[in-house]
PAROBA-639656 format. One record per residue (C-alpha): residue number from 1; residue in one letter; y, z, x. Coordinates in Angstrom, 2 decimals, padded with zeros to 5 digits. Example, Ala and Ser with C-alpha at 12.3 -4.5 7.8 and 13.67 -1.06 7.14 Angstrom:
2
n->1, res->A, py->-004.50, pz->007.80, px->012.30;
n->2, res->S, py->-001.06, pz->007.14, px->013.67;
//
This chain:
347
n->1, res->M, py->-021.10, pz->-008.19, px->005.34;
n->2, res->E, py->-023.22, pz->-005.04, px->005.38;
n->3, res->S, py->-023.63, pz->-005.45, px->009.14;
n->4, res->L, py->-019.88, pz->-005.73, px->009.65;
n->5, res->A, py->-018.95, pz->-002.80, px->007.42;
n->6, res->Q, py->-021.71, pz->-000.36, px->008.31;
n->7, res->H, py->-023.85, pz->-001.15, px->011.35;
n->8, res->D, py->-020.98, pz->-002.21, px->013.64;
n->9, res->L, py->-018.75, pz->000.66, px->012.52;
n->10, res->Q, py->-021.41, pz->003.25, px->013.27;
n->11, res->A, py->-021.17, pz->002.26, px->016.93;
n->12, res->C, py->-017.40, pz->002.85, px->017.01;
n->13, res->A, py->-016.32, pz->006.02, px->018.78;
n->14, res->T, py->-012.52, pz->005.71, px->018.44;
n->15, res->A, py->-009.91, pz->004.31, px->016.07;
n->16, res->D, py->-009.29, pz->001.51, px->018.59;
n->17, res->D, py->-012.95, pz->000.52, px->018.33;
n->18, res->V, py->-012.69, pz->000.50, px->014.54;
n->19, res->S, py->-009.48, pz->-001.54, px->014.69;
n->20, res->Q, py->-011.30, pz->-004.34, px->016.49;
n->21, res->I, py->-013.78, pz->-004.52, px->013.62;
n->22, res->V, py->-011.03, pz->-004.60, px->010.98;
n->23, res->A, py->-009.33, pz->-007.44, px->012.87;
n->24, res->R, py->-012.18, pz->-009.65, px->011.66;
n->25, res->V, py->-011.09, pz->-009.32, px->008.01;
n->26, res->P, py->-008.87, pz->-012.46, px->007.89;
n->27, res->G, py->-011.75, pz->-014.45, px->009.36;
n->28, res->L, py->-014.08, pz->-013.05, px->006.71;
n->29, res->M, py->-011.61, pz->-014.02, px->003.98;
n->30, res->R, py->-011.24, pz->-017.53, px->005.42;
n->31, res->R, py->-014.99, pz->-018.01, px->005.55;
n->32, res->M, py->-015.55, pz->-016.74, px->002.01;
n->33, res->L, py->-012.75, pz->-018.94, px->000.64;
n->34, res->G, py->-014.26, pz->-021.92, px->002.45;
n->35, res->E, py->-017.61, pz->-021.16, px->000.85;
n->36, res->G, py->-015.98, pz->-021.21, px->-002.58;
n->37, res->Q, py->-016.55, pz->-017.52, px->-003.26;
n->38, res->S, py->-014.39, pz->-015.86, px->-005.91;
n->39, res->T, py->-011.43, pz->-013.60, px->-005.24;
n->40, res->R, py->-013.39, pz->-010.93, px->-007.08;
n->41, res->M, py->-016.16, pz->-011.10, px->-004.46;
n->42, res->I, py->-013.66, pz->-011.29, px->-001.61;
n->43, res->G, py->-011.82, pz->-008.22, px->-002.91;
n->44, res->H, py->-015.12, pz->-006.33, px->-003.05;
n->45, res->A, py->-016.02, pz->-007.40, px->000.49;
n->46, res->V, py->-012.65, pz->-006.48, px->002.00;
n->47, res->S, py->-012.64, pz->-003.16, px->000.11;
n->48, res->D, py->-016.16, pz->-002.40, px->001.31;
n->49, res->I, py->-014.90, pz->-002.69, px->004.88;
n->50, res->A, py->-012.01, pz->-000.31, px->004.17;
n->51, res->D, py->-014.46, pz->002.10, px->002.52;
n->52, res->A, py->-016.75, pz->001.96, px->005.55;
n->53, res->V, py->-013.81, pz->002.51, px->007.92;
n->54, res->T, py->-012.70, pz->005.52, px->005.87;
n->55, res->T, py->-016.21, pz->006.96, px->005.84;
n->56, res->R, py->-016.52, pz->006.47, px->009.61;
n->57, res->L, py->-013.18, pz->008.19, px->010.25;
n->58, res->L, py->-014.20, pz->011.08, px->007.98;
n->59, res->G, py->-017.42, pz->011.42, px->009.97;
n->60, res->Q, py->-015.46, pz->011.52, px->013.22;
n->61, res->A, py->-013.13, pz->014.19, px->011.80;
n->62, res->E, py->-016.01, pz->016.38, px->010.59;
n->63, res->D, py->-017.81, pz->016.00, px->013.93;
n->64, res->R, py->-014.70, pz->017.37, px->015.64;
n->65, res->L, py->-013.66, pz->019.99, px->013.08;
n->66, res->G, py->-017.04, pz->021.15, px->011.82;
n->67, res->P, py->-018.23, pz->021.26, px->008.20;
n->68, res->P, py->-015.53, pz->021.54, px->005.50;
n->69, res->P, py->-014.79, pz->025.09, px->004.29;
n->70, res->V, py->-015.03, pz->023.98, px->000.64;
n->71, res->P, py->-016.40, pz->020.83, px->-001.04;
n->72, res->Y, py->-014.02, pz->017.88, px->-001.33;
n->73, res->A, py->-013.91, pz->014.30, px->-002.61;
n->74, res->W, py->-011.95, pz->011.59, px->-000.80;
n->75, res->L, py->-010.27, pz->009.29, px->-003.34;
n->76, res->A, py->-009.24, pz->005.68, px->-002.86;
n->77, res->A, py->-006.42, pz->004.66, px->-005.20;
n->78, res->G, py->-004.40, pz->001.54, px->-005.95;
n->79, res->S, py->-005.88, pz->-001.78, px->-004.85;
n->80, res->Q, py->-008.61, pz->-000.13, px->-002.78;
n->81, res->G, py->-009.48, pz->002.02, px->-005.77;
n->82, res->R, py->-009.84, pz->-001.15, px->-007.84;
n->83, res->R, py->-011.80, pz->-002.84, px->-005.02;
n->84, res->E, py->-009.12, pz->-005.52, px->-004.87;
n->85, res->L, py->-007.90, pz->-005.17, px->-001.29;
n->86, res->T, py->-006.57, pz->-008.16, px->000.62;
n->87, res->A, py->-005.27, pz->-008.60, px->004.16;
n->88, res->G, py->-002.15, pz->-006.59, px->004.92;
n->89, res->S, py->-002.63, pz->-003.94, px->002.22;
n->90, res->D, py->-001.30, pz->-000.46, px->002.82;
n->91, res->Q, py->-003.30, pz->002.68, px->002.05;
n->92, res->D, py->-003.25, pz->004.86, px->-001.08;
n->93, res->N, py->-005.59, pz->007.84, px->-001.09;
n->94, res->G, py->-005.97, pz->011.53, px->-001.82;
n->95, res->I, py->-008.34, pz->014.49, px->-001.59;
n->96, res->V, py->-009.63, pz->016.54, px->-004.51;
n->97, res->L, py->-010.68, pz->020.00, px->-003.31;
n->98, res->D, py->-013.00, pz->022.46, px->-004.96;
n->99, res->D, py->-011.08, pz->025.19, px->-006.79;
n->100, res->A, py->-012.52, pz->027.69, px->-004.30;
n->101, res->F, py->-009.92, pz->026.32, px->-001.86;
n->102, res->E, py->-007.57, pz->028.98, px->-000.48;
n->103, res->E, py->-004.00, pz->027.83, px->000.15;
n->104, res->G, py->-002.72, pz->028.54, px->003.61;
n->105, res->G, py->-004.67, pz->029.69, px->006.63;
n->106, res->A, py->-007.86, pz->028.04, px->007.80;
n->107, res->H, py->-008.57, pz->026.00, px->004.66;
n->108, res->R, py->-005.23, pz->024.17, px->004.66;
n->109, res->A, py->-005.32, pz->023.71, px->008.44;
n->110, res->Y, py->-008.78, pz->022.11, px->008.25;
n->111, res->F, py->-007.88, pz->019.56, px->005.60;
n->112, res->A, py->-004.50, pz->018.82, px->007.18;
n->113, res->A, py->-006.29, pz->017.92, px->010.41;
n->114, res->L, py->-009.02, pz->015.93, px->008.63;
n->115, res->S, py->-006.62, pz->013.91, px->006.48;
n->116, res->A, py->-004.27, pz->013.22, px->009.41;
n->117, res->H, py->-007.17, pz->011.88, px->011.47;
n->118, res->V, py->-008.28, pz->009.56, px->008.68;
n->119, res->C, py->-004.85, pz->008.35, px->007.50;
n->120, res->N, py->-003.55, pz->007.82, px->011.03;
n->121, res->G, py->-006.82, pz->006.11, px->011.93;
n->122, res->L, py->-006.49, pz->003.78, px->008.96;
n->123, res->H, py->-002.92, pz->003.02, px->010.00;
n->124, res->A, py->-004.03, pz->002.20, px->013.53;
n->125, res->C, py->-006.63, pz->-000.18, px->012.08;
n->126, res->G, py->-004.05, pz->-002.10, px->010.03;
n->127, res->Y, py->-004.18, pz->-000.21, px->006.73;
n->128, res->V, py->-000.62, pz->000.95, px->007.19;
n->129, res->H, py->000.80, pz->004.22, px->005.90;
n->130, res->C, py->001.92, pz->004.10, px->002.28;
n->131, res->P, py->005.75, pz->003.78, px->002.20;
n->132, res->G, py->005.77, pz->006.27, px->-000.69;
n->133, res->E, py->003.53, pz->008.71, px->001.24;
n->134, res->M, py->000.83, pz->008.60, px->-001.44;
n->135, res->M, py->-001.81, pz->009.60, px->001.08;
n->136, res->A, py->-004.18, pz->012.50, px->001.63;
n->137, res->M, py->-002.20, pz->013.59, px->004.70;
n->138, res->T, py->000.72, pz->014.40, px->002.36;
n->139, res->E, py->000.01, pz->017.94, px->001.18;
n->140, res->R, py->000.85, pz->017.11, px->-002.43;
n->141, res->W, py->-002.09, pz->014.71, px->-002.56;
n->142, res->C, py->-004.60, pz->017.09, px->-000.98;
n->143, res->Q, py->-005.07, pz->019.69, px->-003.69;
n->144, res->P, py->-007.72, pz->021.52, px->-005.75;
n->145, res->L, py->-009.18, pz->019.94, px->-008.88;
n->146, res->S, py->-007.13, pz->022.16, px->-011.18;
n->147, res->V, py->-003.89, pz->021.06, px->-009.50;
n->148, res->W, py->-004.83, pz->017.37, px->-009.83;
n->149, res->Q, py->-005.58, pz->017.94, px->-013.50;
n->150, res->G, py->-002.12, pz->019.48, px->-013.83;
n->151, res->Y, py->-000.57, pz->016.41, px->-012.21;
n->152, res->F, py->-002.22, pz->014.03, px->-014.65;
n->153, res->R, py->-001.44, pz->016.28, px->-017.63;
n->154, res->E, py->002.26, pz->016.27, px->-016.67;
n->155, res->W, py->002.35, pz->012.49, px->-016.10;
n->156, res->I, py->000.72, pz->011.84, px->-019.45;
n->157, res->E, py->002.69, pz->014.38, px->-021.48;
n->158, res->Q, py->006.03, pz->013.71, px->-019.75;
n->159, res->P, py->005.99, pz->009.97, px->-018.92;
n->160, res->E, py->009.31, pz->009.69, px->-017.13;
n->161, res->P, py->009.88, pz->006.80, px->-014.65;
n->162, res->K, py->008.52, pz->008.55, px->-011.54;
n->163, res->A, py->005.44, pz->009.67, px->-013.45;
n->164, res->L, py->004.77, pz->006.09, px->-014.51;
n->165, res->M, py->005.16, pz->004.90, px->-010.92;
n->166, res->L, py->002.60, pz->007.46, px->-009.74;
n->167, res->A, py->000.35, pz->006.56, px->-012.65;
n->168, res->S, py->000.34, pz->002.92, px->-011.52;
n->169, res->V, py->-001.37, pz->004.06, px->-008.31;
n->170, res->F, py->-003.45, pz->007.09, px->-009.18;
n->171, res->F, py->-004.84, pz->005.92, px->-012.51;
n->172, res->D, py->-006.88, pz->003.40, px->-010.51;
n->173, res->F, py->-009.02, pz->005.69, px->-008.40;
n->174, res->R, py->-012.60, pz->006.21, px->-007.31;
n->175, res->T, py->-014.40, pz->008.36, px->-004.78;
n->176, res->I, py->-015.50, pz->007.07, px->-001.38;
n->177, res->A, py->-017.02, pz->010.17, px->000.18;
n->178, res->G, py->-017.63, pz->013.83, px->-000.50;
n->179, res->T, py->-018.70, pz->015.67, px->-003.63;
n->180, res->A, py->-018.97, pz->013.16, px->-006.47;
n->181, res->S, py->-018.80, pz->015.83, px->-009.20;
n->182, res->L, py->-015.19, pz->016.61, px->-008.28;
n->183, res->F, py->-014.23, pz->012.98, px->-008.89;
n->184, res->E, py->-016.28, pz->012.85, px->-012.08;
n->185, res->S, py->-014.58, pz->015.95, px->-013.47;
n->186, res->L, py->-011.12, pz->014.54, px->-012.74;
n->187, res->H, py->-011.93, pz->011.05, px->-014.00;
n->188, res->G, py->-013.36, pz->012.40, px->-017.26;
n->189, res->F, py->-010.31, pz->014.58, px->-017.74;
n->190, res->V, py->-007.98, pz->011.60, px->-017.27;
n->191, res->L, py->-009.86, pz->009.33, px->-019.68;
n->192, res->D, py->-009.93, pz->012.05, px->-022.33;
n->193, res->K, py->-006.17, pz->012.72, px->-022.00;
n->194, res->T, py->-005.08, pz->009.08, px->-022.11;
n->195, res->R, py->-007.33, pz->007.62, px->-024.76;
n->196, res->R, py->-005.36, pz->006.82, px->-027.90;
n->197, res->N, py->-002.36, pz->008.81, px->-026.63;
n->198, res->T, py->000.16, pz->006.61, px->-028.42;
n->199, res->I, py->003.33, pz->008.02, px->-026.84;
n->200, res->F, py->002.05, pz->007.77, px->-023.27;
n->201, res->L, py->000.57, pz->004.31, px->-023.82;
n->202, res->A, py->003.84, pz->003.07, px->-025.32;
n->203, res->Y, py->005.71, pz->004.19, px->-022.20;
n->204, res->L, py->003.04, pz->002.71, px->-019.93;
n->205, res->A, py->003.19, pz->-000.62, px->-021.77;
n->206, res->R, py->006.97, pz->-000.71, px->-021.58;
n->207, res->N, py->006.79, pz->-000.01, px->-017.85;
n->208, res->A, py->004.23, pz->-002.81, px->-017.44;
n->209, res->M, py->006.68, pz->-005.23, px->-019.08;
n->210, res->S, py->009.11, pz->-004.70, px->-016.19;
n->211, res->R, py->006.91, pz->-006.97, px->-014.04;
n->212, res->Q, py->006.70, pz->-010.41, px->-015.55;
n->213, res->P, py->005.51, pz->-013.75, px->-014.17;
n->214, res->P, py->008.18, pz->-015.93, px->-012.52;
n->215, res->I, py->008.43, pz->-018.43, px->-015.36;
n->216, res->G, py->011.54, pz->-019.27, px->-017.38;
n->217, res->F, py->012.11, pz->-020.01, px->-021.07;
n->218, res->F, py->011.56, pz->-023.71, px->-020.44;
n->219, res->R, py->008.45, pz->-022.97, px->-018.37;
n->220, res->N, py->010.21, pz->-023.64, px->-015.08;
n->221, res->F, py->009.28, pz->-021.55, px->-012.04;
n->222, res->R, py->011.74, pz->-018.85, px->-011.11;
n->223, res->L, py->011.93, pz->-018.54, px->-007.34;
n->224, res->A, py->013.46, pz->-015.83, px->-005.17;
n->225, res->R, py->017.06, pz->-016.51, px->-004.16;
n->226, res->G, py->018.53, pz->-015.44, px->-000.86;
n->227, res->G, py->017.06, pz->-013.32, px->001.88;
n->228, res->E, py->014.04, pz->-014.01, px->004.03;
n->229, res->H, py->011.88, pz->-014.97, px->001.02;
n->230, res->D, py->014.32, pz->-017.48, px->-000.47;
n->231, res->G, py->012.56, pz->-020.16, px->-002.50;
n->232, res->T, py->009.25, pz->-018.30, px->-002.80;
n->233, res->M, py->007.19, pz->-016.55, px->-005.48;
n->234, res->D, py->005.67, pz->-013.12, px->-004.89;
n->235, res->L, py->002.15, pz->-013.71, px->-006.18;
n->236, res->K, py->001.31, pz->-010.02, px->-005.97;
n->237, res->I, py->004.21, pz->-008.37, px->-007.79;
n->238, res->R, py->004.94, pz->-011.29, px->-010.14;
n->239, res->G, py->001.42, pz->-012.69, px->-010.48;
n->240, res->V, py->-001.43, pz->-010.25, px->-009.90;
n->241, res->T, py->000.35, pz->-007.03, px->-010.87;
n->242, res->P, py->001.25, pz->-008.04, px->-014.46;
n->243, res->I, py->-002.44, pz->-008.71, px->-015.18;
n->244, res->V, py->-003.52, pz->-005.49, px->-013.44;
n->245, res->E, py->-001.05, pz->-003.41, px->-015.45;
n->246, res->L, py->-001.80, pz->-005.11, px->-018.77;
n->247, res->S, py->-005.51, pz->-004.50, px->-018.22;
n->248, res->R, py->-004.89, pz->-000.87, px->-017.26;
n->249, res->V, py->-002.93, pz->-000.11, px->-020.43;
n->250, res->H, py->-005.61, pz->-001.55, px->-022.69;
n->251, res->A, py->-008.45, pz->000.08, px->-020.73;
n->252, res->L, py->-006.88, pz->003.54, px->-020.84;
n->253, res->S, py->-006.24, pz->003.19, px->-024.57;
n->254, res->A, py->-009.94, pz->002.46, px->-025.13;
n->255, res->G, py->-011.32, pz->005.08, px->-022.73;
n->256, res->I, py->-012.88, pz->002.41, px->-020.50;
n->257, res->A, py->-014.02, pz->003.92, px->-017.21;
n->258, res->A, py->-013.89, pz->000.72, px->-015.09;
n->259, res->V, py->-010.94, pz->000.37, px->-012.70;
n->260, res->N, py->-011.61, pz->-003.08, px->-011.22;
n->261, res->T, py->-009.41, pz->-005.51, px->-013.15;
n->262, res->F, py->-012.12, pz->-008.12, px->-013.71;
n->263, res->E, py->-014.48, pz->-005.39, px->-014.95;
n->264, res->R, py->-011.79, pz->-004.01, px->-017.22;
n->265, res->L, py->-011.18, pz->-007.43, px->-018.75;
n->266, res->E, py->-014.88, pz->-007.94, px->-019.37;
n->267, res->A, py->-015.16, pz->-004.52, px->-020.98;
n->268, res->L, py->-012.05, pz->-005.12, px->-023.11;
n->269, res->G, py->-013.48, pz->-008.40, px->-024.37;
n->270, res->A, py->-016.86, pz->-006.81, px->-025.11;
n->271, res->A, py->-015.22, pz->-003.91, px->-026.97;
n->272, res->G, py->-012.99, pz->-006.19, px->-029.04;
n->273, res->V, py->-009.78, pz->-004.66, px->-027.67;
n->274, res->L, py->-008.94, pz->-008.18, px->-026.50;
n->275, res->S, py->-010.43, pz->-011.32, px->-027.95;
n->276, res->S, py->-013.30, pz->-012.67, px->-025.88;
n->277, res->N, py->-011.25, pz->-015.82, px->-025.20;
n->278, res->G, py->-008.16, pz->-013.82, px->-024.24;
n->279, res->A, py->-010.10, pz->-011.62, px->-021.83;
n->280, res->R, py->-011.83, pz->-014.63, px->-020.28;
n->281, res->E, py->-008.60, pz->-016.60, px->-019.88;
n->282, res->L, py->-006.84, pz->-013.63, px->-018.26;
n->283, res->G, py->-009.73, pz->-013.34, px->-015.82;
n->284, res->E, py->-009.41, pz->-017.04, px->-015.01;
n->285, res->A, py->-005.65, pz->-016.62, px->-014.50;
n->286, res->L, py->-006.24, pz->-013.69, px->-012.16;
n->287, res->E, py->-008.80, pz->-015.73, px->-010.23;
n->288, res->L, py->-006.40, pz->-018.65, px->-009.81;
n->289, res->I, py->-003.43, pz->-016.53, px->-008.75;
n->290, res->G, py->-005.62, pz->-014.48, px->-006.45;
n->291, res->T, py->-007.06, pz->-017.58, px->-004.78;
n->292, res->L, py->-003.61, pz->-019.03, px->-004.07;
n->293, res->R, py->-002.47, pz->-015.66, px->-002.73;
n->294, res->L, py->-005.49, pz->-015.25, px->-000.44;
n->295, res->R, py->-005.19, pz->-018.80, px->000.85;
n->296, res->H, py->-001.58, pz->-018.08, px->001.77;
n->297, res->Q, py->-002.54, pz->-014.84, px->003.53;
n->298, res->V, py->-005.31, pz->-016.54, px->005.52;
n->299, res->R, py->-002.86, pz->-019.24, px->006.62;
n->300, res->M, py->-000.34, pz->-016.63, px->007.78;
n->301, res->A, py->-003.01, pz->-014.72, px->009.70;
n->302, res->S, py->-004.10, pz->-017.93, px->011.46;
n->303, res->E, py->-000.47, pz->-018.38, px->012.57;
n->304, res->G, py->-000.41, pz->-014.87, px->014.03;
n->305, res->K, py->001.83, pz->-013.47, px->011.28;
n->306, res->R, py->001.30, pz->-010.36, px->009.17;
n->307, res->P, py->000.05, pz->-011.59, px->005.78;
n->308, res->D, py->002.38, pz->-011.23, px->002.80;
n->309, res->N, py->002.45, pz->-012.49, px->-000.80;
n->310, res->H, py->005.45, pz->-014.85, px->-000.81;
n->311, res->V, py->004.21, pz->-018.35, px->-001.55;
n->312, res->R, py->006.30, pz->-021.52, px->-001.44;
n->313, res->L, py->005.88, pz->-024.14, px->-004.13;
n->314, res->D, py->005.67, pz->-026.94, px->-001.56;
n->315, res->T, py->002.39, pz->-025.46, px->-000.28;
n->316, res->L, py->000.78, pz->-026.08, px->-003.69;
n->317, res->S, py->-000.54, pz->-029.37, px->-005.03;
n->318, res->G, py->000.71, pz->-030.82, px->-008.28;
n->319, res->A, py->-002.49, pz->-029.79, px->-010.04;
n->320, res->E, py->-002.19, pz->-026.25, px->-008.69;
n->321, res->R, py->001.38, pz->-025.96, px->-009.91;
n->322, res->K, py->000.33, pz->-027.12, px->-013.37;
n->323, res->R, py->-002.50, pz->-024.58, px->-013.54;
n->324, res->L, py->-000.29, pz->-021.82, px->-012.16;
n->325, res->R, py->002.40, pz->-022.54, px->-014.75;
n->326, res->A, py->-000.20, pz->-022.34, px->-017.53;
n->327, res->A, py->-001.52, pz->-019.06, px->-016.12;
n->328, res->F, py->001.97, pz->-017.54, px->-016.06;
n->329, res->V, py->002.63, pz->-018.63, px->-019.65;
n->330, res->L, py->-000.66, pz->-017.04, px->-020.75;
n->331, res->V, py->000.22, pz->-013.75, px->-019.05;
n->332, res->R, py->003.67, pz->-013.71, px->-020.66;
n->333, res->T, py->002.08, pz->-014.29, px->-024.07;
n->334, res->M, py->-000.46, pz->-011.49, px->-023.56;
n->335, res->Q, py->002.28, pz->-009.16, px->-022.33;
n->336, res->S, py->004.31, pz->-009.79, px->-025.48;
n->337, res->A, py->001.28, pz->-009.01, px->-027.64;
n->338, res->M, py->000.69, pz->-005.80, px->-025.68;
n->339, res->A, py->004.31, pz->-004.71, px->-026.05;
n->340, res->A, py->004.24, pz->-005.28, px->-029.83;
n->341, res->R, py->000.93, pz->-003.46, px->-030.23;
n->342, res->Y, py->001.87, pz->-000.28, px->-028.40;
n->343, res->R, py->005.46, pz->-000.24, px->-029.55;
n->344, res->H, py->004.27, pz->000.16, px->-033.14;
n->345, res->G, py->001.30, pz->002.38, px->-032.30;
n->346, res->Y, py->-001.44, pz->000.03, px->-033.45;
n->347, res->L, py->-004.37, pz->001.33, px->-031.44;
//
């Protein structure tokens, strides 16, 4: 793994060279699944590769452009921020600049060129551009620390729908390269603003309830109807995401710094925010759903298709369906408890 993500990438001179390395990711996932390794470990391994690719592209950009005019920190957000990448993930990232940054002129031109090289390079390697343009090459997401703090302050104090959508991506962030103190300042600011902020957390919990597992009142699976994904379940949006969002709400309420979902659940259980059994069972549910999702993606890649998250019931065994149904019921139960807790402000 270290050889793939670091040694081989150091020998790459172009984005095309890097792309050939990234093409090995489905094979890595297949091998790790075959060895019985957890989705947690696979997510870390796949994310490590994306981190190494990003670092290599940043090095190429700085070699061409020269040293940066002010310190910066490159942020990974979303699933890469949580170290939960899988095959076919798009990119979510940003740049935090030192407040000595001067808008316009040479400073902006430098970081526009650097971010374009990295984001376009990632796209060429298979980490496609974010459909919502939540990338460092979008000027809004390449800003000084004080501006980023203003963004988070506004999202937290005015939690309207778009703010909550942005929060779902940028509240899960970490630094990959650059000046760590810029990330640390921003991360500390965010944790301080969100902890025990009852109004914001109530909105965040309500937003999280909009994504529920595909299970009906009588515990029957609810499958997509019509369109190209007819008869399937989206195990990302309807399976993984509800657990990710539930964990995020509880973690932010408790000031927990971890962003990886498994780490958040462990910390929530240890802190008593969730019962130890509840935290453990949610982790087991996430592992099961993640394994079925990754297995589906590996199968698609082996057929020469771009991996997605739409799984058909007839690809699952009877035992897997039973376990998946139980996992969905658990998540629905935990979501209901979360909604009641934050609706009434019991923090």
